[in-house]
FIBAFI-92198 format. One record per residue: chain; z, y, x of N, C-alpha, C in turn. Coordinates in nm, 2 decimals, always signed. Layout:
<rs>
R cadena     nz     ny     nx    caz    cay    cax     cz     cy     cx
R      A      Z      Y      X      Z      Y      X      Z      Y      X
...
</rs>
This chain:
<rs>
R cadena     nz     ny     nx    caz    cay    cax     cz     cy     cx
R      A -15.32  -5.73  +2.76 -15.28  -5.66  +2.65 -15.16  -5.71  +2.57
R      A -15.15  -5.85  +2.60 -15.03  -5.90  +2.54 -14.92  -5.92  +2.63
R      A -14.92  -5.88  +2.75 -14.80  -5.87  +2.85 -14.69  -5.81  +2.79
R      A -14.58  -5.87  +2.82 -14.45  -5.81  +2.76 -14.42  -5.67  +2.84
R      A -14.39  -5.58  +2.78 -14.33  -5.46  +2.86 -14.21  -5.49  +2.96
R      A -14.22  -5.43  +3.06 -14.11  -5.45  +3.17 -14.02  -5.33  +3.17
R      A -13.89  -5.33  +3.21 -13.81  -5.23  +3.23 -13.85  -5.14  +3.34
R      A -13.82  -5.01  +3.33 -13.85  -4.94  +3.45 -13.75  -4.96  +3.56
R      A -13.77  -4.92  +3.67 -13.67  -4.94  +3.77 -13.53  -4.87  +3.74
R      A -13.54  -4.75  +3.67 -13.42  -4.69  +3.63 -13.33  -4.78  +3.52
R      A -13.40  -4.84  +3.44 -13.34  -4.94  +3.33 -13.30  -5.05  +3.40
R      A -13.36  -5.11  +3.50 -13.30  -5.23  +3.58 -13.18  -5.20  +3.63
R      A -13.18  -5.08  +3.72 -13.06  -5.05  +3.78 -12.93  -5.03  +3.69
R      A -12.97  -4.95  +3.58 -12.87  -4.93  +3.47 -12.80  -5.06  +3.44
R      A -12.90  -5.15  +3.41 -12.85  -5.29  +3.35 -12.77  -5.36  +3.46
R      A -12.80  -5.35  +3.60 -12.74  -5.41  +3.70 -12.59  -5.36  +3.71
R      A -12.58  -5.23  +3.70 -12.43  -5.16  +3.71 -12.35  -5.21  +3.59
R      A -12.40  -5.19  +3.49 -12.33  -5.24  +3.35 -12.30  -5.39  +3.37
R      A -12.39  -5.47  +3.40 -12.36  -5.61  +3.41 -12.25  -5.65  +3.52
R      A -12.26  -5.58  +3.63 -12.16  -5.60  +3.72 -12.02  -5.55  +3.68
R      A -12.01  -5.44  +3.61 -11.88  -5.39  +3.56 -11.82  -5.49  +3.46
R      A -11.91  -5.51  +3.36 -11.88  -5.61  +3.25 -11.83  -5.75  +3.32
R      A -11.91  -5.81  +3.41 -11.86  -5.93  +3.46 -11.73  -5.92  +3.54
R      A -11.70  -5.81  +3.62 -11.58  -5.82  +3.70 -11.47  -5.80  +3.61
R      A -11.48  -5.72  +3.51 -11.37  -5.70  +3.42 -11.34  -5.83  +3.35
R      A -11.45  -5.89  +3.30 -11.43  -6.02  +3.24 -11.36  -6.13  +3.33
R      A -11.41  -6.14  +3.47 -11.34  -6.23  +3.55 -11.19  -6.19  +3.57
R      A -11.16  -6.06  +3.57 -11.03  -6.01  +3.58 -10.95  -6.06  +3.46
R      A -11.01  -6.07  +3.35 -10.91  -6.12  +3.22 -10.90  -6.25  +3.23
R      A -11.00  -6.33  +3.29 -10.99  -6.48  +3.29 -10.87  -6.51  +3.39
R      A -10.87  -6.43  +3.51 -10.77  -6.47  +3.61 -10.63  -6.43  +3.56
R      A -10.62  -6.34  +3.47 -10.49  -6.29  +3.40 -10.45  -6.40  +3.32
R      A -10.54  -6.48  +3.23 -10.49  -6.58  +3.17 -10.45  -6.70  +3.25
R      A -10.52  -6.73  +3.36 -10.49  -6.84  +3.44 -10.38  -6.82  +3.53
R      A -10.33  -6.70  +3.57 -10.22  -6.68  +3.66 -10.13  -6.57  +3.58
R      A -10.04  -6.62  +3.50  -9.96  -6.52  +3.42  -9.87  -6.45  +3.52
R      A  -9.82  -6.33  +3.47  -9.75  -6.23  +3.54  -9.65  -6.15  +3.46
R      A  -9.55  -6.09  +3.51  -9.46  -6.03  +3.42  -9.51  -5.93  +3.35
R      A  -9.62  -5.86  +3.38  -9.69  -5.76  +3.30  -9.80  -5.83  +3.25
R      A  -9.86  -5.79  +3.13  -9.97  -5.84  +3.07 -10.08  -5.80  +3.13
R      A -10.15  -5.86  +3.24 -10.25  -5.82  +3.32 -10.39  -5.81  +3.25
R      A -10.40  -5.89  +3.15 -10.53  -5.88  +3.06 -10.54  -5.73  +3.01
R      A -10.45  -5.67  +2.99 -10.44  -5.54  +2.94 -10.41  -5.42  +3.04
R      A -10.33  -5.45  +3.14 -10.29  -5.35  +3.24 -10.37  -5.37  +3.37
R      A -10.47  -5.28  +3.39 -10.55  -5.30  +3.51 -10.62  -5.14  +3.52
R      A -10.69  -5.13  +3.64 -10.77  -5.02  +3.65 -10.90  -5.08  +3.72
R      A -11.00  -5.03  +3.65 -11.15  -5.08  +3.69 -11.21  -4.95  +3.75
R      A -11.24  -4.98  +3.88 -11.33  -4.89  +3.96 -11.48  -4.93  +3.98
R      A -11.57  -4.85  +3.95 -11.72  -4.90  +3.98 -11.79  -4.77  +4.03
R      A -11.90  -4.82  +4.10 -11.99  -4.71  +4.14 -12.13  -4.77  +4.17
R      A -12.24  -4.68  +4.16 -12.38  -4.73  +4.19 -12.45  -4.62  +4.27
R      A -12.51  -4.65  +4.37 -12.60  -4.58  +4.45 -12.72  -4.57  +4.38
R      A -12.75  -4.46  +4.30 -12.86  -4.47  +4.21 -13.01  -4.46  +4.29
R      A -13.10  -4.54  +4.26 -13.23  -4.55  +4.32 -13.21  -4.60  +4.46
R      A -13.11  -4.67  +4.52 -13.10  -4.70  +4.64 -13.18  -4.82  +4.65
R      A -13.24  -4.86  +4.78 -13.32  -4.99  +4.80 -13.23  -5.09  +4.80
R      A -13.25  -5.21  +4.75 -13.18  -5.32  +4.75 -13.15  -5.38  +4.90
R      A -13.03  -5.44  +4.92 -13.00  -5.49  +5.06 -12.96  -5.63  +5.04
R      A -12.93  -5.68  +5.16 -12.90  -5.83  +5.14 -12.74  -5.85  +5.16
R      A -12.70  -5.96  +5.12 -12.56  -5.99  +5.11 -12.50  -5.99  +5.27
R      A -12.59  -6.04  +5.35 -12.54  -6.02  +5.49 -12.52  -5.88  +5.54
R      A -12.62  -5.79  +5.50 -12.59  -5.64  +5.53 -12.47  -5.58  +5.47
R      A -12.44  -5.63  +5.34 -12.32  -5.59  +5.26 -12.19  -5.63  +5.35
R      A -12.20  -5.76  +5.39 -12.08  -5.81  +5.48 -12.06  -5.72  +5.59
R      A -12.16  -5.70  +5.68 -12.15  -5.62  +5.80 -12.11  -5.47  +5.77
R      A -12.14  -5.42  +5.67 -12.10  -5.29  +5.62 -11.95  -5.28  +5.59
R      A -11.90  -5.38  +5.52 -11.75  -5.38  +5.50 -11.69  -5.42  +5.62
R      A -11.72  -5.48  +5.71 -11.66  -5.51  +5.84 -11.64  -5.40  +5.92
R      A -11.73  -5.29  +5.92 -11.73  -5.17  +5.99 -11.66  -5.05  +5.92
R      A -11.58  -5.07  +5.82 -11.52  -4.97  +5.74 -11.42  -4.90  +5.84
R      A -11.41  -4.75  +5.82 -11.30  -4.67  +5.89 -11.17  -4.70  +5.83
R      A -11.08  -4.65  +5.90 -10.93  -4.67  +5.86 -10.91  -4.63  +5.71
R      A -10.96  -4.50  +5.69 -10.91  -4.45  +5.55 -10.99  -4.52  +5.43
R      A -11.07  -4.62  +5.46 -11.12  -4.70  +5.36 -11.09  -4.86  +5.38
R      A -10.98  -4.88  +5.45 -10.93  -5.00  +5.45 -10.78  -5.01  +5.42
R      A -10.72  -5.14  +5.43 -10.59  -5.14  +5.41 -10.56  -5.27  +5.33
R      A -10.44  -5.31  +5.31 -10.40  -5.43  +5.24 -10.45  -5.42  +5.08
R      A -10.54  -5.50  +5.04 -10.56  -5.51  +4.90 -10.61  -5.38  +4.84
R      A -10.70  -5.31  +4.93 -10.77  -5.19  +4.87 -10.91  -5.22  +4.82
R      A -10.98  -5.12  +4.79 -11.12  -5.14  +4.74 -11.21  -5.22  +4.83
R      A -11.26  -5.34  +4.79 -11.34  -5.43  +4.86 -11.29  -5.48  +5.00
R      A -11.15  -5.49  +4.98 -11.08  -5.57  +5.10 -11.14  -5.70  +5.11
R      A -11.18  -5.74  +5.25 -11.26  -5.87  +5.27 -11.21  -5.94  +5.39
R      A -11.08  -5.96  +5.41 -11.02  -6.02  +5.53 -11.07  -6.16  +5.54
R      A -11.15  -6.21  +5.64 -11.21  -6.34  +5.66 -11.10  -6.42  +5.71
R      A -10.99  -6.39  +5.74 -10.87  -6.46  +5.79 -10.78  -6.51  +5.68
R      A -10.80  -6.48  +5.56 -10.74  -6.53  +5.44 -10.82  -6.62  +5.34
R      A -10.76  -6.69  +5.24 -10.83  -6.75  +5.15 -10.92  -6.68  +5.06
R      A -10.92  -6.55  +5.08 -11.00  -6.46  +5.00 -11.13  -6.41  +5.06
R      A -11.19  -6.50  +5.13 -11.33  -6.47  +5.19 -11.43  -6.46  +5.08
R      A -11.51  -6.35  +5.08 -11.60  -6.32  +4.99 -11.70  -6.45  +4.97
R      A -11.74  -6.47  +4.84 -11.84  -6.56  +4.81 -11.96  -6.50  +4.74
R      A -12.06  -6.57  +4.74 -12.19  -6.51  +4.68 -12.20  -6.57  +4.52
R      A -12.21  -6.48  +4.43 -12.23  -6.51  +4.28 -12.35  -6.43  +4.24
R      A -12.43  -6.50  +4.14 -12.54  -6.43  +4.09 -12.50  -6.38  +3.96
R      A -12.52  -6.27  +3.92 -12.50  -6.20  +3.78 -12.62  -6.12  +3.73
R      A -12.68  -6.16  +3.62 -12.79  -6.10  +3.56 -12.92  -6.10  +3.65
R      A -12.92  -6.21  +3.72 -13.05  -6.22  +3.82 -13.03  -6.15  +3.95
R      A -12.92  -6.11  +3.98 -12.91  -6.06  +4.12 -12.78  -6.10  +4.18
R      A -12.78  -6.11  +4.31 -12.67  -6.16  +4.39 -12.57  -6.05  +4.44
R      A -12.44  -6.10  +4.46 -12.35  -6.02  +4.52 -12.24  -6.08  +4.58
R      A -12.15  -6.02  +4.66 -12.03  -6.07  +4.71 -11.91  -6.05  +4.60
R      A -11.82  -6.15  +4.61 -11.71  -6.14  +4.50 -11.59  -6.19  +4.58
R      A -11.47  -6.15  +4.54 -11.34  -6.19  +4.59 -11.24  -6.19  +4.46
R      A -11.17  -6.29  +4.44 -11.06  -6.29  +4.36 -10.94  -6.31  +4.41
R      A -10.84  -6.20  +4.42 -10.71  -6.21  +4.48 -10.61  -6.24  +4.38
R      A -10.56  -6.35  +4.37 -10.45  -6.38  +4.27 -10.33  -6.46  +4.34
R      A -10.32  -6.43  +4.46 -10.19  -6.49  +4.54 -10.06  -6.48  +4.46
R      A  -9.99  -6.59  +4.47  -9.85  -6.59  +4.43  -9.76  -6.51  +4.53
R      A  -9.80  -6.49  +4.66  -9.71  -6.43  +4.75  -9.71  -6.29  +4.74
R      A  -9.79  -6.22  +4.67  -9.81  -6.07  +4.66  -9.85  -6.05  +4.53
R      A  -9.78  -5.97  +4.44  -9.82  -5.95  +4.30  -9.91  -5.84  +4.26
R      A  -9.99  -5.79  +4.37 -10.08  -5.70  +4.33 -10.23  -5.78  +4.34
R      A -10.29  -5.78  +4.22 -10.40  -5.87  +4.18 -10.53  -5.78  +4.21
R      A -10.63  -5.84  +4.24 -10.77  -5.78  +4.24 -10.88  -5.88  +4.22
R      A -11.00  -5.83  +4.17 -11.12  -5.89  +4.15 -11.21  -5.79  +4.18
R      A -11.31  -5.82  +4.28 -11.40  -5.72  +4.30 -11.55  -5.80  +4.34
R      A -11.65  -5.71  +4.31 -11.78  -5.75  +4.33 -11.87  -5.65  +4.38
R      A -11.96  -5.67  +4.47 -12.05  -5.58  +4.54 -12.19  -5.64  +4.55
R      A -12.28  -5.57  +4.47 -12.41  -5.65  +4.45 -12.52  -5.59  +4.57
R      A -12.63  -5.67  +4.56 -12.74  -5.63  +4.66 -12.80  -5.51  +4.63
R      A -12.79  -5.47  +4.49 -12.83  -5.34  +4.44 -12.76  -5.21  +4.48
R      A -12.66  -5.24  +4.54 -12.55  -5.14  +4.59 -12.48  -5.09  +4.48
R      A -12.43  -5.17  +4.38 -12.35  -5.15  +4.27 -12.24  -5.22  +4.30
R      A -12.11  -5.16  +4.27 -11.98  -5.23  +4.30 -11.88  -5.20  +4.19
R      A -11.80  -5.30  +4.17 -11.69  -5.29  +4.06 -11.56  -5.36  +4.13
R      A -11.44  -5.31  +4.10 -11.32  -5.37  +4.13 -11.23  -5.36  +4.01
R      A -11.17  -5.45  +3.97 -11.05  -5.44  +3.87 -10.92  -5.48  +3.94
R      A -10.81  -5.40  +3.93 -10.70  -5.42  +4.01 -10.56  -5.40  +3.92
R      A -10.46  -5.46  +3.95 -10.34  -5.42  +3.88 -10.28  -5.30  +3.93
R      A -10.19  -5.24  +3.86 -10.13  -5.12  +3.90 -10.03  -5.14  +4.00
R      A -10.04  -5.06  +4.12  -9.93  -5.06  +4.22  -9.79  -5.03  +4.16
R      A  -9.79  -4.96  +4.07  -9.67  -4.92  +3.99  -9.59  -5.04  +3.92
R      A  -9.65  -5.15  +3.91  -9.61  -5.27  +3.85  -9.57  -5.37  +3.94
R      A  -9.59  -5.35  +4.06  -9.54  -5.47  +4.17  -9.39  -5.46  +4.19
R      A  -9.35  -5.59  +4.22  -9.20  -5.60  +4.27  -9.17  -5.50  +4.39
R      A  -9.28  -5.50  +4.49  -9.26  -5.40  +4.59  -9.21  -5.28  +4.55
R      A  -9.28  -5.21  +4.47  -9.24  -5.09  +4.43  -9.09  -5.08  +4.35
R      A  -9.08  -5.17  +4.26  -8.97  -5.18  +4.19  -8.84  -5.19  +4.29
R      A  -8.85  -5.28  +4.39  -8.75  -5.31  +4.48  -8.72  -5.18  +4.57
R      A  -8.82  -5.12  +4.61  -8.81  -5.01  +4.69  -8.74  -4.89  +4.62
R      A  -8.76  -4.87  +4.49  -8.70  -4.75  +4.43  -8.56  -4.80  +4.41
R      A  -8.53  -4.92  +4.36  -8.38  -4.95  +4.32  -8.31  -4.99  +4.45
R      A  -8.37  -5.00  +4.57  -8.29  -5.01  +4.69  -8.24  -4.88  +4.74
R      A  -8.32  -4.78  +4.72  -8.29  -4.65  +4.78  -8.21  -4.55  +4.68
R      A  -8.19  -4.60  +4.55  -8.13  -4.51  +4.46  -8.05  -4.61  +4.34
R      A  -7.99  -4.54  +4.27  -7.92  -4.62  +4.14  -8.02  -4.62  +4.03
R      A  -8.14  -4.55  +4.04  -8.25  -4.55  +3.94  -8.31  -4.70  +3.91
R      A  -8.34  -4.72  +3.79  -8.42  -4.84  +3.77  -8.56  -4.82  +3.75
R      A  -8.64  -4.91  +3.76  -8.79  -4.89  +3.77  -8.84  -5.01  +3.69
R      A  -8.89  -4.98  +3.58  -8.93  -5.08  +3.47  -9.08  -5.13  +3.50
R      A  -9.12  -5.24  +3.52  -9.26  -5.27  +3.55  -9.34  -5.28  +3.42
R      A  -9.46  -5.19  +3.44  -9.55  -5.19  +3.32  -9.52  -5.05  +3.25
R      A  -9.42  -4.98  +3.28  -9.38  -4.87  +3.21  -9.41  -4.72  +3.27
R      A  -9.47  -4.72  +3.40  -9.48  -4.59  +3.48  -9.63  -4.57  +3.52
R      A  -9.66  -4.43  +3.54  -9.78  -4.41  +3.62  -9.73  -4.31  +3.74
R      A  -9.75  -4.35  +3.85  -9.73  -4.28  +3.98  -9.84  -4.20  +4.02
R      A  -9.85  -4.07  +4.00  -9.99  -4.00  +4.02 -10.01  -4.00  +4.16
R      A  -9.91  -3.98  +4.26  -9.95  -3.99  +4.39 -10.01  -4.11  +4.44
R      A  -9.97  -4.23  +4.39 -10.02  -4.36  +4.41 -10.18  -4.37  +4.37
R      A -10.19  -4.32  +4.24 -10.34  -4.32  +4.18 -10.43  -4.22  +4.26
R      A -10.38  -4.11  +4.30 -10.46  -4.03  +4.39 -10.50  -4.10  +4.52
R      A -10.40  -4.16  +4.58 -10.43  -4.23  +4.71 -10.54  -4.34  +4.69
R      A -10.51  -4.42  +4.58 -10.61  -4.54  +4.56 -10.75  -4.48  +4.54
R      A -10.74  -4.37  +4.46 -10.89  -4.31  +4.43 -10.95  -4.26  +4.57
R      A -10.86  -4.21  +4.65 -10.92  -4.16  +4.78 -10.98  -4.28  +4.86
R      A -10.92  -4.39  +4.87 -10.96  -4.51  +4.94 -11.09  -4.55  +4.88
R      A -11.10  -4.56  +4.75 -11.21  -4.59  +4.67 -11.33  -4.50  +4.71
R      A -11.31  -4.39  +4.70 -11.43  -4.29  +4.74 -11.46  -4.29  +4.88
R      A -11.37  -4.30  +4.97 -11.38  -4.33  +5.11 -11.48  -4.45  +5.13
R      A -11.46  -4.56  +5.08 -11.54  -4.68  +5.08 -11.68  -4.65  +5.03
R      A -11.70  -4.59  +4.92 -11.81  -4.56  +4.87 -11.90  -4.48  +4.97
R      A -11.83  -4.38  +5.02 -11.90  -4.27  +5.12 -11.94  -4.37  +5.25
R      A -11.85  -4.45  +5.30 -11.90  -4.54  +5.40 -12.02  -4.62  +5.38
R      A -12.03  -4.69  +5.24 -12.13  -4.78  +5.22 -12.26  -4.69  +5.20
R      A -12.25  -4.56  +5.14 -12.37  -4.46  +5.15 -12.41  -4.44  +5.28
R      A -12.32  -4.41  +5.37 -12.36  -4.37  +5.50 -12.43  -4.48  +5.59
R      A -12.38  -4.60  +5.57 -12.41  -4.70  +5.63 -12.56  -4.73  +5.61
R      A -12.59  -4.71  +5.48 -12.73  -4.75  +5.43 -12.81  -4.61  +5.43
R      A -12.78  -4.51  +5.49 -12.85  -4.38  +5.51 -12.89  -4.33  +5.37
R      A -12.78  -4.33  +5.28 -12.82  -4.30  +5.14 -12.76  -4.16  +5.11
R      A -12.84  -4.07  +5.05 -12.80  -3.93  +5.03 -12.83  -3.88  +4.90
R      A -12.84  -3.97  +4.80 -12.87  -3.93  +4.67 -12.76  -3.93  +4.57
R      A -12.80  -3.96  +4.45 -12.68  -3.95  +4.34 -12.60  -4.08  +4.34
R      A -12.46  -4.06  +4.32 -12.36  -4.17  +4.31 -12.31  -4.16  +4.17
R      A -12.32  -4.28  +4.10 -12.26  -4.29  +3.97 -12.12  -4.34  +3.99
R      A -12.02  -4.28  +3.93 -11.88  -4.33  +3.93 -11.83  -4.37  +3.79
R      A -11.76  -4.48  +3.79 -11.70  -4.50  +3.66 -11.55  -4.57  +3.70
R      A -11.45  -4.52  +3.63 -11.31  -4.57  +3.63 -11.28  -4.58  +3.50
R      A -11.21  -4.70  +3.47 -11.14  -4.73  +3.35 -10.99  -4.77  +3.37
R      A -10.92  -4.69  +3.30 -10.76  -4.71  +3.30 -10.74  -4.80  +3.17
R      A -10.66  -4.90  +3.19 -10.63  -4.98  +3.06 -10.49  -5.01  +3.08
R      A -10.42  -5.01  +2.97 -10.27  -5.04  +2.95 -10.19  -4.92  +2.98
R      A -10.25  -4.80  +2.92 -10.17  -4.66  +2.96 -10.07  -4.64  +2.85
R      A -10.08  -4.69  +2.72 -10.01  -4.66  +2.61  -9.86  -4.70  +2.65
R      A  -9.78  -4.60  +2.63  -9.63  -4.62  +2.66  -9.58  -4.59  +2.79
R      A  -9.68  -4.56  +2.89  -9.65  -4.54  +3.03  -9.61  -4.39  +3.05
R      A  -9.52  -4.36  +3.12  -9.48  -4.24  +3.15  -9.48  -4.18  +3.29
R      A  -9.51  -4.06  +3.33  -9.52  -4.02  +3.47  -9.39  -4.04  +3.54
R      A  -9.39  -4.09  +3.64  -9.27  -4.12  +3.74  -9.31  -4.11  +3.87
R      A  -9.22  -4.08  +3.96  -9.25  -4.07  +4.11  -9.14  -4.18  +4.18
R      A  -9.18  -4.25  +4.28  -9.09  -4.33  +4.35  -9.01  -4.25  +4.47
R      A  -9.06  -4.12  +4.48  -9.00  -4.04  +4.59  -8.86  -3.98  +4.55
R      A  -8.76  -3.99  +4.63  -8.63  -3.94  +4.58  -8.64  -3.79  +4.58
R      A  -8.58  -3.74  +4.47  -8.57  -3.59  +4.46  -8.69  -3.54  +4.38
R      A  -8.78  -3.63  +4.35  -8.90  -3.58  +4.25  -8.88  -3.63  +4.11
R      A  -8.85  -3.54  +4.03  -8.83  -3.57  +3.89  -8.93  -3.49  +3.80
R      A  -8.96  -3.54  +3.68  -9.03  -3.47  +3.58  -8.94  -3.40  +3.49
R      A  -8.96  -3.28  +3.45  -8.87  -3.21  +3.35  -8.87  -3.27  +3.20
R      A  -8.98  -3.33  +3.17  -9.01  -3.38  +3.03  -9.05  -3.53  +3.05
R      A  -9.05  -3.61  +2.94  -9.10  -3.73  +2.93  -9.25  -3.73  +2.89
R      A  -9.32  -3.73  +3.00  -9.47  -3.71  +2.99  -9.52  -3.87  +2.97
R      A  -9.56  -3.90  +2.83  -9.58  -4.05  +2.81  -9.73  -4.05  +2.74
R      A  -9.80  -4.14  +2.78  -9.94  -4.17  +2.72  -9.93  -4.24  +2.60
R      A -10.00  -4.20  +2.49 -10.00  -4.27  +2.37 -10.14  -4.34  +2.34
R      A -10.23  -4.31  +2.42 -10.36  -4.38  +2.42 -10.37  -4.50  +2.52
R      A -10.43  -4.62  +2.49 -10.41  -4.72  +2.57 -10.52  -4.72  +2.69
R      A -10.64  -4.67  +2.65 -10.75  -4.68  +2.75 -10.81  -4.53  +2.78
R      A -10.86  -4.54  +2.91 -10.94  -4.41  +2.93 -11.05  -4.44  +3.04
R      A -11.18  -4.41  +2.98 -11.29  -4.44  +3.08 -11.35  -4.31  +3.13
R      A -11.37  -4.29  +3.24 -11.43  -4.17  +3.31 -11.57  -4.21  +3.38
R      A -11.66  -4.15  +3.35 -11.80  -4.16  +3.40 -11.85  -4.01  +3.44
R      A -11.90  -4.03  +3.58 -11.97  -3.90  +3.61 -12.06  -3.92  +3.74
R      A -12.15  -3.83  +3.77 -12.24  -3.85  +3.89 -12.22  -3.74  +3.99
R      A -12.22  -3.79  +4.11 -12.23  -3.67  +4.22 -12.31  -3.71  +4.33
R      A -12.33  -3.62  +4.43 -12.40  -3.64  +4.54 -12.33  -3.72  +4.64
R      A -12.38  -3.79  +4.73 -12.31  -3.87  +4.83 -12.24  -3.77  +4.92
R      A -12.28  -3.67  +4.95 -12.24  -3.58  +5.04 -12.10  -3.50  +4.98
R      A -12.08  -3.52  +4.86 -11.96  -3.47  +4.79 -11.84  -3.57  +4.82
R      A -11.87  -3.68  +4.88 -11.77  -3.79  +4.90 -11.71  -3.76  +5.04
R      A -11.76  -3.66  +5.11 -11.70  -3.64  +5.25 -11.56  -3.62  +5.23
R      A -11.49  -3.65  +5.34 -11.32  -3.63  +5.33 -11.29  -3.49  +5.29
R      A -11.36  -3.38  +5.36 -11.33  -3.25  +5.32 -11.37  -3.20  +5.18
R      A -11.44  -3.26  +5.12 -11.49  -3.22  +4.98 -11.44  -3.33  +4.86
R      A -11.38  -3.42  +4.90 -11.36  -3.53  +4.82 -11.24  -3.51  +4.71
R      A -11.16  -3.42  +4.75 -11.05  -3.39  +4.65 -11.10  -3.36  +4.51
R      A -11.22  -3.28  +4.48 -11.27  -3.26  +4.36 -11.29  -3.38  +4.27
R      A -11.36  -3.47  +4.35 -11.40  -3.60  +4.29 -11.28  -3.67  +4.25
R      A -11.17  -3.67  +4.32 -11.06  -3.75  +4.30 -10.98  -3.69  +4.18
R      A -10.99  -3.55  +4.16 -10.92  -3.49  +4.04 -11.01  -3.52  +3.93
R      A -11.14  -3.53  +3.94 -11.23  -3.58  +3.82 -11.19  -3.70  +3.77
R      A -11.15  -3.80  +3.85 -11.08  -3.94  +3.82 -10.95  -3.93  +3.75
R      A -10.85  -3.87  +3.82 -10.71  -3.88  +3.80 -10.67  -3.79  +3.66
R      A -10.74  -3.66  +3.65 -10.70  -3.56  +3.56 -10.72  -3.61  +3.41
R      A -10.83  -3.66  +3.39 -10.86  -3.71  +3.24 -10.76  -3.82  +3.20
R      A -10.73  -3.91  +3.29 -10.63  -4.00  +3.25 -10.48  -3.94  +3.24
R      A -10.45  -3.85  +3.32 -10.32  -3.78  +3.34 -10.31  -3.68  +3.21
R      A -10.42  -3.63  +3.17 -10.41  -3.54  +3.04 -10.35  -3.62  +2.92
R      A -10.37  -3.76  +2.92 -10.32  -3.83  +2.81 -10.15  -3.82  +2.81
R      A -10.10  -3.80  +2.91  -9.97  -3.80  +2.93  -9.89  -3.66  +2.89
R      A -10.00  -3.56  +2.90  -9.97  -3.41  +2.89  -9.88  -3.37  +3.00
R      A  -9.90  -3.44  +3.11  -9.83  -3.40  +3.23  -9.90  -3.29  +3.31
R      A  -9.83  -3.24  +3.41  -9.88  -3.12  +3.50 -10.04  -3.16  +3.54
R      A -10.12  -3.05  +3.54 -10.25  -3.06  +3.57 -10.28  -3.12  +3.71
R      A -10.37  -3.22  +3.73 -10.41  -3.25  +3.88 -10.55  -3.19  +3.89
R      A -10.55  -3.11  +4.00 -10.68  -3.05  +4.04 -10.69  -3.07  +4.18
R      A -10.81  -3.02  +4.23 -10.85  -3.04  +4.39 -10.73  -2.99  +4.46
R      A -10.67  -2.87  +4.45 -10.56  -2.83  +4.53 -10.42  -2.93  +4.53
R      A -10.40  -2.97  +4.41 -10.28  -3.06  +4.40 -10.31  -3.20  +4.46
R      A -10.44  -3.24  +4.45 -10.48  -3.37  +4.53 -10.46  -3.34  +4.68
R      A -10.51  -3.23  +4.74 -10.49  -3.21  +4.88 -10.35  -3.23  +4.91
R      A -10.27  -3.17  +4.84 -10.12  -3.15  +4.87 -10.06  -3.30  +4.85
R      A -10.10  -3.37  +4.77 -10.04  -3.50  +4.74 -10.08  -3.60  +4.86
R      A -10.21  -3.58  +4.91 -10.26  -3.67  +5.00 -10.18  -3.63  +5.14
R      A -10.16  -3.51  +5.17 -10.09  -3.48  +5.28  -9.94  -3.50  +5.28
R      A  -9.89  -3.52  +5.17  -9.74  -3.55  +5.16  -9.72  -3.70  +5.15
R      A  -9.83  -3.77  +5.13  -9.79  -3.91  +5.10  -9.90  -3.99  +5.21
</rs>
């Protein structure tokens, strides 16, 4: 009769997702302080998170093997849950809120696209990354091809954000398929450092007729969908659900499923 009440499984899973997200963003901000950058990384980042709701917990060894078997559209240099064992950024095991997970902190000085990610045994994952738009690589590419200048920390390139969201969702779909999961998937995306950024494209000949500029600094998007909705042929709606709420702050052209499809084909 005097036993303390215990959380329901749903409450435990919810706390796992929230703990992972808070931990990863916190680690990102620590890294930003320890490894300064031309742009204020403690403020300028995008946080991606997901949770396979009611999925059975797995082991870190199973997670490792799952990531090794990712298809091409869910892989690439420094994309969601990149885990190249031939680099210094081999995943390590960290316990957060009583559960274990794999982590990687990418803070190399050789490439200025930073990342911190975590994937837990409860199949909850979070990644905090810097904006590709802020990298020297993008700045140099634009200024090499044209007389235009590209100020770091000042722009949002919608096509790049669409591309990254696509890789993120492709990875989540792969994880769900690998563990035979067909249920609900919780998605969270946090855009930080938006204030003052305007829509811009790196593609020559693509210009915006107005100065579409965000005045709000952060935007968090939360929604739930079925794992089947993450299939390549239906993923465009989910991508639009991530990008358009952020894009709306700039008052720029609407991003919908059709424009997502066109952007992915063109880029």
